[in-house]
C-alpha positions as CSV (number, residue, x, y, z in Angstrom):
1,M,-136.0,-123.1,-152.5
2,N,-135.4,-124.0,-156.1
3,S,-138.7,-125.7,-157.1
4,I,-142.4,-124.9,-157.3
5,D,-145.0,-126.4,-155.0
6,V,-148.4,-126.0,-156.7
7,E,-150.2,-126.5,-153.4
8,F,-148.4,-123.7,-151.7
9,D,-151.0,-121.1,-150.3
10,F,-149.6,-117.6,-150.8
11,T,-151.7,-116.2,-148.0
12,T,-149.5,-118.1,-145.6
13,D,-146.4,-116.0,-146.3
14,T,-148.3,-112.7,-146.7
15,P,-147.9,-110.7,-143.5
16,R,-151.1,-110.4,-141.5
17,Y,-153.3,-111.6,-144.4
18,W,-155.8,-113.4,-142.1
19,N,-155.6,-111.1,-139.1
20,N,-159.1,-110.0,-138.2
21,Y,-160.2,-110.9,-141.8
22,W,-163.9,-110.9,-141.1
23,D,-164.0,-108.3,-138.3
24,K,-164.3,-105.1,-140.4
25,D,-166.9,-106.6,-142.8
26,S,-168.3,-110.0,-142.0
27,L,-169.6,-110.4,-145.5
28,L,-166.9,-109.1,-147.8
29,G,-163.9,-109.6,-145.6
30,C,-160.8,-107.4,-145.5
31,F,-157.2,-108.6,-145.9
32,N,-154.3,-106.5,-144.5
33,C,-151.8,-107.2,-147.2
34,D,-152.1,-108.3,-150.9
35,P,-150.3,-111.6,-151.8
36,D,-149.9,-110.3,-155.3
37,S,-147.4,-107.8,-154.0
38,A,-146.4,-109.2,-150.6
39,S,-145.9,-112.9,-151.0
40,K,-142.2,-113.5,-151.6
41,T,-142.9,-117.1,-152.5
42,M,-145.3,-116.0,-155.3
43,Q,-142.7,-113.6,-156.6
44,L,-140.1,-116.4,-156.7
45,Y,-142.5,-118.8,-158.4
46,H,-143.2,-116.3,-161.1
47,K,-139.5,-115.9,-161.7
48,L,-138.8,-119.6,-161.8
49,L,-141.8,-120.4,-164.0
50,Y,-141.5,-117.7,-166.6
51,S,-137.7,-117.3,-166.9
52,R,-137.5,-119.6,-169.9
53,P,-137.5,-119.5,-173.8
54,L,-140.3,-117.5,-175.4
55,P,-142.2,-118.3,-178.6
56,N,-140.4,-115.5,-180.4
57,G,-137.0,-117.1,-179.8
58,E,-135.8,-114.9,-176.9
59,T,-135.4,-116.1,-173.4
60,M,-137.1,-114.2,-170.6
61,D,-134.8,-113.8,-167.6
62,L,-136.9,-112.2,-164.8
63,Q,-135.1,-110.3,-162.0
64,I,-136.7,-109.9,-158.6
65,G,-137.1,-106.4,-157.3
66,S,-139.7,-104.5,-155.2
67,G,-142.5,-102.0,-155.7
68,A,-142.8,-101.0,-159.3
69,N,-139.9,-103.3,-160.1
70,Y,-141.6,-106.4,-158.7
71,L,-140.2,-108.4,-161.7
72,T,-138.2,-106.9,-164.5
73,W,-136.7,-108.1,-167.8
74,K,-135.2,-105.8,-170.4
75,D,-137.5,-102.8,-170.5
76,F,-140.5,-104.7,-169.1
77,R,-141.8,-104.3,-165.5
78,F,-144.2,-107.0,-164.5
79,G,-146.7,-107.3,-161.6
80,S,-148.7,-110.3,-160.4
81,D,-152.4,-110.6,-160.9
82,S,-155.0,-113.1,-159.6
83,I,-156.7,-114.8,-162.5
84,V,-159.8,-115.7,-160.5
85,A,-162.2,-113.4,-158.7
86,S,-165.0,-113.8,-156.2
87,F,-166.5,-110.3,-156.8
88,R,-166.8,-109.4,-153.1
89,Y,-167.2,-105.7,-153.8
90,S,-169.4,-103.2,-152.0
91,R,-171.4,-102.5,-155.1
92,Y,-172.1,-106.3,-155.4
93,R,-173.1,-106.7,-151.8
94,G,-176.7,-107.7,-152.6
95,M,-175.6,-110.8,-154.5
96,I,-173.0,-111.7,-151.9
97,E,-175.7,-111.5,-149.2
98,Q,-177.9,-113.9,-151.2
99,V,-175.0,-116.3,-151.6
100,A,-174.2,-116.1,-147.9
101,N,-177.8,-116.9,-147.0
102,A,-177.8,-119.9,-149.3
103,L,-174.7,-121.5,-147.8
104,P,-174.6,-123.4,-144.5
105,D,-171.2,-121.8,-143.7
106,Y,-170.4,-118.9,-145.9
107,H,-167.1,-118.0,-144.2
108,A,-165.8,-121.6,-144.4
109,Y,-166.8,-121.7,-148.1
110,M,-165.1,-118.4,-149.0
111,E,-161.9,-119.2,-147.0
112,N,-161.6,-122.5,-148.9
113,Y,-162.0,-120.6,-152.1
114,I,-159.3,-118.1,-151.1
115,H,-156.8,-120.8,-150.0
116,K,-157.2,-122.7,-153.3
117,S,-157.2,-119.7,-155.5
118,Y,-154.0,-118.3,-154.0
119,T,-151.9,-121.0,-155.4
120,I,-149.7,-120.6,-158.5
121,G,-152.5,-121.9,-160.7
122,G,-154.5,-118.9,-159.9
123,E,-151.9,-116.3,-160.6
124,I,-150.4,-114.7,-163.7
125,I,-148.1,-111.8,-164.6
126,F,-148.9,-108.7,-166.8
127,P,-146.8,-105.6,-167.7
128,K,-147.1,-103.2,-164.8
129,K,-148.1,-99.6,-165.5
130,Q,-150.7,-97.1,-164.7
131,G,-153.9,-98.0,-166.5
132,G,-152.4,-101.3,-167.5
133,I,-154.0,-104.6,-168.3
134,N,-154.6,-105.6,-164.6
135,Q,-156.3,-102.3,-163.8
136,S,-158.2,-102.0,-167.0
137,R,-159.8,-105.5,-166.9
138,G,-161.0,-104.8,-163.3
139,C,-162.5,-101.4,-164.1
140,N,-164.0,-102.1,-167.5
141,P,-167.8,-102.4,-167.1
142,F,-167.9,-105.1,-169.9
143,I,-165.2,-107.3,-168.3
144,K,-165.5,-106.7,-164.5
145,D,-162.4,-108.8,-163.7
146,R,-163.7,-111.9,-165.5
147,W,-160.7,-113.9,-166.7
148,D,-162.6,-115.7,-169.4
149,L,-163.7,-112.4,-171.0
150,T,-160.1,-111.0,-170.5
151,L,-158.7,-114.0,-172.4
152,E,-161.3,-113.5,-175.2
153,C,-160.1,-109.9,-175.5
154,I,-156.5,-111.2,-175.9
155,R,-157.6,-113.8,-178.4
156,K,-159.3,-111.1,-180.4
157,F,-156.3,-108.9,-180.2
158,Y,-154.1,-111.5,-181.9
159,Q,-156.8,-111.6,-184.6
160,N,-156.7,-107.8,-184.8
161,E,-160.4,-107.6,-183.8
162,E,-162.0,-105.0,-181.5
163,S,-162.9,-105.7,-177.9
164,P,-163.5,-103.7,-174.7
165,L,-159.7,-104.0,-173.9
166,Y,-158.3,-103.6,-177.4
167,N,-156.7,-100.2,-176.8
168,T,-155.1,-101.3,-173.5
169,L,-153.8,-104.4,-175.1
170,L,-152.5,-102.4,-178.1
171,Q,-150.4,-100.3,-175.6
172,N,-148.8,-103.6,-174.6
173,K,-148.2,-104.9,-178.1
174,N,-144.5,-105.4,-177.4
175,F,-145.5,-107.8,-174.6
176,F,-147.9,-109.8,-176.7
177,D,-145.4,-109.9,-179.6
178,L,-143.2,-112.1,-177.4
179,F,-145.6,-115.0,-177.8
180,V,-146.1,-114.5,-181.6
181,D,-149.8,-115.6,-181.6
182,F,-152.6,-116.6,-179.3
183,K,-151.5,-120.3,-179.1
184,G,-148.1,-119.1,-178.1
185,Y,-149.5,-117.0,-175.3
186,V,-151.9,-119.7,-174.0
187,D,-149.1,-122.4,-174.0
188,F,-146.5,-120.2,-172.3
189,F,-148.9,-119.4,-169.4
190,F,-150.4,-122.9,-169.1
191,L,-153.9,-121.7,-170.1
192,Q,-154.9,-124.6,-172.3
193,D,-157.9,-125.5,-170.2
194,C,-159.4,-122.0,-170.9
195,V,-159.6,-122.7,-174.7
196,T,-160.8,-125.3,-177.1
197,D,-158.4,-127.9,-178.5
198,D,-157.9,-125.9,-181.7
199,Y,-157.3,-122.6,-179.7
200,N,-160.0,-120.9,-181.8
201,H,-162.4,-120.3,-179.0
202,V,-162.4,-119.4,-175.3
203,N,-164.3,-121.6,-172.9
204,F,-166.6,-119.2,-171.1
205,W,-167.3,-119.8,-167.4
206,L,-170.5,-117.8,-167.6
207,G,-172.7,-116.9,-170.5
208,S,-171.9,-116.9,-174.2
209,G,-168.9,-114.6,-174.1
210,A,-170.7,-111.6,-175.5
211,F,-169.4,-108.4,-174.0
212,E,-172.5,-107.3,-172.1
213,Y,-172.6,-104.5,-169.6
214,N,-172.0,-105.7,-166.0
215,P,-171.4,-109.3,-166.9
216,L,-171.3,-110.6,-163.3
217,P,-173.4,-113.6,-162.1
218,K,-177.0,-112.6,-161.7
219,T,-178.3,-115.4,-159.5
220,V,-176.9,-117.5,-156.6
221,E,-176.8,-120.5,-158.9
222,E,-174.7,-118.6,-161.5
223,Y,-172.4,-117.4,-158.7
224,L,-171.7,-120.8,-157.3
225,S,-171.2,-122.3,-160.7
226,W,-168.7,-119.5,-161.5
227,I,-166.7,-120.3,-158.3
228,E,-166.8,-124.0,-159.1
229,K,-165.5,-123.4,-162.7
230,E,-162.8,-121.1,-161.5
231,L,-161.5,-123.6,-158.9
232,D,-161.7,-126.4,-161.4
233,F,-159.5,-124.4,-163.8
234,V,-157.0,-123.5,-161.0
235,E,-156.6,-127.2,-160.1
236,K,-156.1,-128.2,-163.8
237,R,-153.6,-125.4,-164.3
238,N,-151.8,-126.4,-161.2
239,Q,-151.4,-129.9,-162.6
240,R,-150.1,-128.5,-165.9
241,I,-147.6,-126.4,-164.0
242,K,-146.6,-129.4,-161.9
243,Q,-145.9,-131.4,-165.0
244,A,-143.9,-128.6,-166.6
245,V,-141.8,-128.2,-163.4
246,K,-140.9,-131.8,-163.7
247,E,-140.2,-131.7,-167.4
248,L,-138.3,-128.4,-167.5
249,K,-136.6,-129.1,-164.1
250,L,-137.7,-125.7,-162.8
């Protein structure tokens, strides 16, 4: 394989992903293996997509490995991370129950979301380390795995402004320096649909972008809108990647 299929579903080459998915918890679901570490196709797509010239003038040449060396280049070790999130956590069960009761077929709805979100448009890479960006954005009570708020933290970092993730991003300054500025980061990772045309503002999928404690959807309507906006972004990013694959002959 020497090209990228933006419609490829990474759960299909993740061992046992769907085996007994809803058996252990019919509301939250439970996968057996994480595509972010187990899908060989995802790993290859990241290598093909991001092994190219960087805004700072260097050329990233990612090497495929395993475990902590999932993808490496120079002194960097990278891991894959899902951009989008459905927040199916035990601590959020009450809201998920409301969502399930509001839908005619909750399982079909969520499986459709999973299939679409586990395409290359729903994935990104970050430096891999204990307490790194991926882990911090998931654990921070003001971010809660929201990609729009994560990107706002990155935008502020390039402006040297404080945010809930500032210290974590500062520990990865050598990574962000590769892209020179926020526009360079956004363009390299095909994130243009997350920002305004002038790159000065992030398009928030929920709320105003203020860093509020526990910023997850508070109503069924907010939750369903959140999912819709995520999937709309994934589709648009997939089309950007598809065009880049054609132009760059990836």
